[in-house]
N, C-alpha and C positions, 0 to 999 in steps of 0.2 A: 427525523429520518428513523422511524423504528421499525424493528424487523416485524413481519405479520406471521412468518412459519416458525423462524428460530426464537427460542428464548434468550438467546446469547449471539452474540456474532462470530463465536467460535464454537467448533463442534470437536467433539474428541474421535479418536481412531474407534472406539467402541461404538459410539453413536452411527459413525458411517457404517460399520458392519452391520448394525441392526435394519438400517435404512436403505442399504443397496439394492433391494427388490422394488422399491418405490418406482414406478414408471416414469414419475415427473422427474426424478433427480438427474442432474448431470453434473459429471463432475469435469472439471477444467483444471488442466496443468498448466500453470503461469509461469514457469520456471524461466529465469534469465542468468546469466553468468553472472558471479561476483568475484572479480579478480583478488579482492582480499580475503575469499573465504579459503580456508586450508583444509585438507582431509576430505574433502567433499568427493563423492563417489561420481567420476564422469563415465556415464553409460548412456545408452539410448532407451532406457527402460521408464514406466510410468506406472502408476496404479491401473489396473485393468478397468477397461471402459471408458479412459479419460479422454476429453478432446482438446487439443493443444491450442492454448490460448496464448497468440504470438505479439506478446506485449511489446517487443523491440522493434517490429515492424508494422504489422496491420493495425496494431492499436496504438501506434505512436505518431505524431505529425513529423516525419523525417524531413519536411522542408523548413523547421523552424529554426536549424542552427545548433538547438538545445537538445540533450538525451531526454526520452519517454515525455516528451509535451503531449498533453491531452489531445485527443482528435476531437473534429466536430461529432455533435449528436448523430447528423446524418451518418457520417462514415462509421461512426460506433454501432450505429443500428443496422446497418448493412452487413458489418463485418459479423455481429453477434448472430443475426439471422442466418448467415452462411453456416455457423456452427449449430444450426438447428434448436436453437434456443427460443422459446415461447413465453408469453405473458404470464403463463401459470406454471412455467418451471421452476425448480427447485435446485439451487446452485450452491455446490461445495467446491472451493478454490483451494488449490495447494499449490506448493513449490519444493524442490529438492533440497533446499536448503533448511527446511524446518518452517520457519517463517522469516520471509524476507520479501519477494516480489507479489506474493499473494494478496496481502492487504492492499496493495495498490490496486489490484483488480476488483477487490471488494469494495472500494470506495469509488472507483470508475462505475460502476453498477449504482452505487448507492445514489451518486450524482446524476446518473440518468433515470432516477426515480424507481429504481427497482429494488424491492425490499427482501425477496427471499433468496438471500445469500448468505453464505458463512464461510469463514476461514477453517481450514482443517488444521488444528493445534498439533504442532509436530509435524505436519506436513508428511510427504513422501517417506522421509528416514522413519517416522513413526509407524508408518503404514507398514513397511518392509519389516521391520522389528518385530511388530505383531504376527507376523507370518502372512500379511495380507497379499493377495495375488497380484502379480505384475505383469507387464507385456510390453514387446517392443512398439516404440513410437512409429506410427506409419501416419503419412498424409492420407486423409480421409475425405469423403464429400459427405453431405448431410442433406436431408429434405429441408428445405428452406422454413425457418421459424417464423412467428408473428410478433418478436420482440417489438416494443415500441417505446423510443427513448423519449423521454419526458425531464429535459434537462434541469436540474437547479442550479442557477448560475452563481449561487454563492457557495458552492461545494468547492471551487477551486478560486484563487484570487491571482491578481499580478504583480508586478513589481511596483506598481503605482499604488495601488490599494495599501500595500504593505509600507512603501514609504510614507504615506499620508496619515498612516495610523501609530507611526512609530511613537510617539508621545501620548497616545490615547491609555489613560487608565485602566480602562475596562476592556482592553484588548492584549492578550499576551501572546507573543511570537515565542514558540517553543522550537528549538533547533536540534534535530535527531542525530549530528555527525558526532563523530568520538570527540572527545574532550580537547585534544591536541589541535584538531582543525578548528574547533570553536574558538580556541584561544589564539589562534594563528602560530602556535608553536612547532605543529606538524605540517610539513607542505601538502596542497591540495593535490590529488590523484590526477586532476585534470590540467595540464600545462597551462600557465598563463593567468591563472586565475589568484586573486589576493588572497590573504590568510585574515582569518578573524572572524566576526560575526555581525549581524544586524543589531543595531544599539537597541538597547533594551530587551532583548530576547534572552531566553533562559535556555540552558542545555540540560536535555535529556537524551543522551545516547541512546539509540535504540536497542543497543547490545546491553543495556543496563536494566532492560525489562523483557529480555527474553533468557532462559536458562535451558539448555539442553534441546534448543530448538521450539520450545513452547513459551507462551506467554507466563510470566510468573504470577503468583497468586495476586489475589484483589488486594490483599493486605499490602504487597510489597509494591504494587501499583500505586495505591494510596501514598506511600512515602516518596514515590518518584514523583509524584504530581503535587507534594506537600505545599502548601501555600498560594497554590493556583485555585482561585475561587470558581465555582461551578456557574457564578453569574458571569463570569467574562467569557468574551468570544476567544477563541484560541486557533490561533494562525500555525499551522506546522510547515517546517521548513527542513532540508536535509541536502544532499549533494544535488539530487537530480530528481526529486518529487518521489521517489520509490520508498525510501526507510522514512520518510515524513508520514507515512500512510499507517505504518506501524504504531506511532505516536496516536493518529487518528482512531484506529482499533482499539489501543489501549483506553484512549479517552472515552469513547463509546461504552466500553465495558464498566467505567465508572461512572457512567451517568451523564458526562458532558453533553451537551446538545448542539451549542453553537460553535461549530468546527467548520474550519476551511483549510484547504491545503494550498501552499504557494507552489503553483505548478514549475514555475522556472527555477525556484531555489536557489542553491549556491551557484549552481552552473552559470546563472544568469547574473545574480547579485556580485557575483565575486569577479566579474569581468572589468578591468580598469575602467572607471568611469567616475562621475561625481556621487555616485549612491555611497552615503556613509557607511564605514566599516569601523568597528571598535575591536582592538587586539587585547589578549587577556581576559580573565574572568570578569 
């Protein structure tokens, strides 16, 4: 799933400023709230000219009983067209936490076969700090786009696939949750879930590969992924399928190609059941 327009899955604020006049460029504001984030500016502002990508509602299957579950290709296509997005659009997606929910949207588009999308490194805070123009968020309607969803079914996986591949030596499951939750020493924020992690999974907390709202250097990413072969298939998991996509973004930067995201993640696996759970490291 290589980009065709972008040379990297992330772009800088400087790049965005230089390309703002491209008539095919569409800015997506993919902000969702993070109750664990502190010091985040709560306002009704966004980068000027953005379109709001409603990840929590329009682009999540709210009937699944799990947070942020991927919608069907048909629903995704319909909602994306309502945002005025075309097959030849060039998309930059960002969020107000720097990098939090925007990689989820990036991965969703990639899953739908769309290549011309990148994440704004540093997101809204970096844009605002650079003196970039902002505006009030308003509900708008756009001319229907001609976007076509061509779903890659291996982009997301379910709990059966994760369970069936636990002992596969060429498949590595990476968990983006904080170490305490991975080890089961810190309670899960969602009530009723077990503590611990999927057997044989490794812990790469998403916060360890972000500094000041931006992805760390390639050298630091290499250290975070040390020991994980590029010949392995990688399954990324987290609390609800959002920050797992930050790891997917990092892995793509490093050149990993065989990547899938466990959509249900710990919100599903952690429900009391016969699915195996390991505590400790």
